[in-house]
N, C-alpha and C positions, 0 to 999 in steps of 0.2 A: 814657730819650733824654737827650741831654746837652744843655746849651744850645747848646754849639759845632756840635753834630748839627745842631738846629735852624737855626742862622744858617747854614751849608753848603747844608741844602734854600733857604731864600731866596737864597744867594746864584747858586745854581745856576737858580734861576727864572728871576731878573732876567736872568743871563747867556742864557738859552733865548729871554728877549725881545728880546733888544739884539742878540746877533750869534749864536745859537745855539750847541748843544753839541756835543760830540766824542762819538762812539761809548761811549768810556769814561765820560763824564761822564752820559750818559744812564743808563747802568745803574748808576752811583752813584747819581743821582736816583732812581731806582725803589728802589734796595735803601733807601735812607734814608725816603721815602715808605712804603714796608711799614714799616719799624720803628714808624714815628711813628704811622702806622695802628694797628699790634696795640699799642702804649703806651696809643693814647688808650680803645681797646676795653677793655684790662686796668683802666685808672683806671675806667670808667665803671662793671664790672661789680664792681670792690672797693666803689664808692660805693653801690651798688644792694643787695651785700650787707649793708648796714648802712639799709636801708629797711625799714619797718613802714606796710601799709594798713590804715586802718579802714574796713574797709566799711559800707556804710548797715545792715546790719541789726547792726551791736556787732563783729563778730569781728574780730581783726586777722591781717591775713596778712603773714606775714615771707616778702618776697623772698629775700633771702639762701636760706632754706630751699630755694625752688623754684630758684636757681638751681644748687644743690649738686645737686637731684635730678636736674635735666636733664644735668647734668654727667657725673653718674653713667650715665644712659644712654646718653651717646655713648660712654662707656668701653668 
């Protein structure tokens, strides 16, 4: 997601609050918001892949391996 797309999301939001949106703008807003949410989820997933949890019993749980295993089950 580019900075320009994020700016467009904000423009559409402000316009919706002041004067309302045309149907084409509403669909553009929905599409951009969907892309934004997907980008945020992917960034979070990539961050979590690099996280390890130290369990109380001393074991280390690699979150990345858990995510990869879950993704394999979905396919």
